[in-house]
C-alpha positions as CSV (number, residue, x, y, z in Angstrom):
1,M,0.0,0.0,0.0
2,A,2.9,2.3,-0.6
3,K,1.4,3.5,-3.9
4,E,1.4,7.2,-4.4
5,S,-1.9,8.9,-5.4
6,S,-2.1,12.3,-7.1
7,F,-4.2,14.8,-8.8
8,D,-3.6,18.0,-10.8
9,I,-5.0,21.4,-10.1
10,V,-5.7,23.3,-13.4
11,S,-7.6,26.3,-14.6
12,K,-8.9,25.7,-18.1
13,T,-11.8,27.5,-19.9
14,D,-13.9,25.6,-22.4
15,M,-13.5,27.8,-25.5
16,Q,-16.4,26.1,-27.3
17,E,-18.7,27.2,-24.5
18,V,-17.3,30.7,-24.7
19,V,-18.0,30.8,-28.5
20,N,-21.5,29.6,-27.9
21,A,-22.1,32.2,-25.2
22,V,-20.8,35.0,-27.4
23,H,-23.1,33.9,-30.2
24,Q,-26.1,33.8,-27.9
25,A,-25.3,37.2,-26.4
26,Q,-24.9,38.7,-29.9
27,K,-28.3,37.3,-31.0
28,E,-29.9,38.7,-27.9
29,I,-28.4,42.2,-28.5
30,E,-29.7,42.1,-32.1
31,T,-33.2,41.3,-31.0
32,R,-33.6,43.4,-27.9
33,F,-35.7,46.6,-28.2
34,D,-33.3,48.7,-26.1
35,F,-30.5,48.0,-28.5
36,K,-32.4,48.9,-31.7
37,G,-30.2,51.2,-33.8
38,S,-27.3,50.7,-31.4
39,K,-23.7,50.0,-32.5
40,S,-23.3,47.6,-29.6
41,S,-21.6,44.3,-30.5
42,L,-19.4,41.4,-29.3
43,D,-16.5,39.9,-31.2
44,L,-14.5,36.9,-30.2
45,Q,-10.9,37.1,-31.5
46,G,-8.8,34.1,-30.4
47,E,-8.9,34.2,-26.6
48,E,-10.1,37.8,-26.4
49,I,-13.7,39.2,-26.5
50,V,-14.0,42.7,-27.8
51,V,-17.1,44.5,-26.5
52,I,-18.4,47.7,-28.2
53,G,-21.1,49.9,-26.9
54,D,-22.6,53.3,-27.7
55,D,-21.6,54.6,-24.3
56,E,-20.5,53.1,-21.0
57,F,-24.0,52.3,-19.9
58,K,-24.7,50.3,-23.1
59,L,-21.3,48.7,-22.7
60,T,-22.1,47.5,-19.2
61,S,-25.4,46.2,-20.4
62,V,-23.7,44.2,-23.2
63,I,-21.2,42.8,-20.6
64,D,-24.1,41.8,-18.3
65,I,-25.8,39.9,-21.2
66,L,-22.5,38.2,-22.0
67,Q,-21.9,37.2,-18.3
68,S,-25.4,35.8,-18.0
69,K,-24.8,33.6,-21.1
70,L,-21.4,32.5,-19.8
71,V,-22.9,31.5,-16.4
72,K,-25.6,29.5,-18.1
73,R,-22.9,27.6,-20.0
74,N,-20.9,26.9,-16.8
75,V,-18.0,29.2,-17.7
76,A,-16.5,30.7,-14.6
77,L,-16.5,34.5,-14.5
78,K,-13.2,34.4,-12.7
79,S,-11.6,33.3,-16.0
80,L,-12.3,36.7,-17.5
81,D,-9.7,39.5,-17.3
82,Y,-11.3,42.9,-18.1
83,G,-9.2,45.5,-19.8
84,K,-9.8,49.2,-19.5
85,I,-12.6,51.0,-21.3
86,E,-11.3,53.1,-24.2
87,S,-12.8,55.3,-26.8
88,A,-13.5,53.8,-30.3
89,S,-14.6,55.2,-33.7
90,Q,-17.9,56.9,-34.2
91,G,-18.3,57.9,-30.6
92,T,-18.5,54.4,-29.2
93,V,-16.5,52.8,-26.4
94,R,-14.6,49.5,-26.4
95,Q,-13.4,47.1,-23.8
96,T,-11.3,44.0,-24.3
97,I,-11.9,40.9,-22.1
98,K,-9.1,38.3,-22.1
99,I,-9.9,34.7,-21.3
100,K,-7.5,33.3,-18.8
101,Q,-6.1,29.8,-19.4
102,G,-3.8,28.1,-16.9
103,I,-2.6,29.0,-13.4
104,S,-0.1,31.9,-13.2
105,Q,3.1,31.4,-11.3
106,D,2.2,33.6,-8.4
107,V,-1.2,31.9,-7.9
108,A,0.5,28.5,-8.2
109,K,2.9,29.6,-5.4
110,Q,-0.1,30.7,-3.2
111,I,-1.7,27.3,-3.7
112,V,1.5,25.4,-2.9
113,K,2.0,27.6,0.2
114,A,-1.6,26.9,1.4
115,V,-1.1,23.2,1.0
116,K,2.2,23.2,2.9
117,D,0.8,25.4,5.6
118,S,-2.1,23.0,6.1
119,K,0.3,20.4,7.5
120,I,-1.5,17.7,5.4
121,K,1.0,14.9,4.5
122,V,1.1,15.6,0.7
123,Q,3.6,17.2,-1.7
124,A,2.6,20.0,-4.0
125,S,4.7,20.9,-7.0
126,I,4.3,23.5,-9.8
127,Q,4.4,21.9,-13.3
128,G,4.1,24.6,-15.9
129,D,0.6,26.2,-15.7
130,Q,-0.8,23.5,-13.3
131,V,0.0,22.2,-9.8
132,R,0.3,18.5,-9.0
133,V,-0.5,17.2,-5.5
134,A,0.7,13.8,-4.5
135,G,0.4,11.7,-1.3
136,K,0.1,8.2,0.0
137,D,-3.4,8.6,1.5
138,K,-6.4,9.4,-0.7
139,D,-8.2,11.0,2.3
140,D,-5.4,13.5,2.5
141,L,-5.9,14.4,-1.2
142,Q,-9.6,14.9,-0.6
143,S,-8.7,17.1,2.4
144,V,-6.5,19.3,0.1
145,I,-9.3,19.6,-2.4
146,Q,-11.7,20.7,0.3
147,L,-9.1,23.2,1.6
148,L,-8.6,24.7,-1.8
149,K,-12.3,24.9,-2.6
150,S,-12.9,26.8,0.7
151,Q,-10.3,29.5,-0.3
152,D,-10.8,32.2,-2.8
153,Y,-8.3,32.4,-5.7
154,P,-8.4,34.8,-8.6
155,V,-8.7,31.9,-11.0
156,D,-11.3,29.1,-11.3
157,L,-9.7,25.8,-10.1
158,Q,-10.5,22.4,-11.5
159,F,-9.2,19.1,-10.0
160,V,-8.3,16.5,-12.7
161,N,-6.3,13.3,-13.2
162,Y,-7.3,12.0,-9.8
163,R,-5.5,8.6,-9.4
């Protein structure tokens, strides 16, 4: 029974769900009465969403619609990184929203520190944009998952490859 068990902590965003949410939000903007004659739009470019609105109020309305569609498709809002609002052509405003993939080094270090500070008998190591947690007892691994779920990190965490 000396076999090591492990799991990986990752932060991945399902891009197909993001594409679907953007399309749904765009359709809703086209059909809603309060957006008739408006230049408001959404455009997905790679891993960035460009949101355009007539003014800041319309821009926030478009972002609210997008967020509601993302939530319905189980895409975590923590995976969005909002840029600053800037002026665009024809008196409109634009905001770029980046979609985060992976765990950054500083967040990974926070996770490893939290695991080590918990005194649970497991090892946590950073491997690229994910964190691997390994230990002899599967109950200890479950305890680590519960510990990390109870804390608030700036990214959405998923626990995969549990073996």
